[in-house]
C-alpha positions as CSV (number, residue, x, y, z in Angstrom):
1,M,-59.9,88.0,24.5
2,L,-60.2,91.8,24.3
3,T,-57.8,93.7,22.1
4,L,-57.3,97.4,21.7
5,A,-56.2,98.7,18.2
6,A,-54.2,101.8,17.8
7,P,-55.7,104.4,15.4
8,A,-54.8,103.7,11.9
9,T,-54.4,107.5,11.1
10,A,-51.7,108.3,13.7
11,S,-48.8,109.9,12.0
12,A,-45.2,110.3,13.3
13,I,-43.5,113.7,12.9
14,T,-40.2,113.9,11.3
15,V,-36.9,114.3,13.1
16,E,-36.4,117.7,11.4
17,V,-39.8,119.0,12.5
18,A,-39.3,117.7,16.0
19,R,-35.8,119.5,16.3
20,A,-37.1,122.7,14.9
21,C,-40.1,122.7,17.3
22,D,-37.9,121.9,20.2
23,A,-35.6,124.7,19.4
24,A,-38.6,127.0,19.1
25,V,-39.9,126.0,22.5
26,A,-36.5,126.6,24.1
27,K,-36.3,130.0,22.5
28,A,-39.9,131.0,23.7
29,F,-39.4,129.4,27.1
30,P,-35.7,129.4,28.0
31,P,-34.7,126.6,30.5
32,K,-33.6,127.9,33.9
33,Q,-30.0,127.6,34.9
34,I,-29.1,126.2,38.4
35,G,-27.2,128.8,40.3
36,N,-28.2,131.6,38.0
37,P,-31.5,133.2,39.2
38,A,-31.5,135.7,36.2
39,A,-31.5,133.0,33.5
40,G,-34.5,131.2,32.4
41,S,-38.2,131.8,31.8
42,T,-40.7,132.5,34.4
43,K,-43.6,132.9,32.2
44,G,-45.8,130.0,31.0
45,T,-46.3,126.6,32.4
46,A,-45.5,123.2,31.3
47,K,-48.8,123.0,29.7
48,D,-48.1,126.1,27.8
49,Q,-44.9,124.7,26.5
50,R,-46.7,121.3,25.3
51,E,-49.4,123.5,23.5
52,Y,-46.6,125.7,21.7
53,F,-44.7,122.5,20.7
54,Q,-48.0,120.9,19.4
55,K,-48.9,124.2,17.6
56,C,-45.4,124.0,16.0
57,V,-45.7,120.5,15.0
58,A,-49.2,121.2,13.4
59,N,-47.7,124.0,11.4
60,N,-44.9,121.7,10.2
61,G,-42.0,123.3,12.4
62,K,-43.2,126.9,11.7
63,V,-44.5,129.2,14.6
64,D,-44.8,132.9,15.2
65,D,-42.2,134.3,17.2
66,A,-44.3,135.4,20.1
67,P,-44.9,132.6,22.9
68,P,-48.4,132.1,23.9
69,E,-49.9,134.1,26.7
70,A,-49.7,132.7,30.2
71,S,-52.3,130.0,31.1
72,K,-55.6,131.2,32.3
73,D,-55.0,129.3,35.6
74,S,-52.0,131.3,36.6
75,K,-52.3,134.6,38.4
76,P,-51.3,138.0,36.6
77,A,-47.9,139.3,37.4
78,K,-47.9,142.6,39.5
């Protein structure tokens, strides 16, 4: 029988760090609001948001205020 073992070094993040990082992502990439075209972020992709969250977690809930640049795959805004 073949079994797969989970990595022993995997660590869970704390609730406080997750909440702080979630708030930082929401501040850097505000969610769009239905019915309000002026609200919400049009910069960044889901990948950018994940990377920003992971950077926050890696820094124990502390990130710089500037969100990351737009992904390299996206076209520049004109």
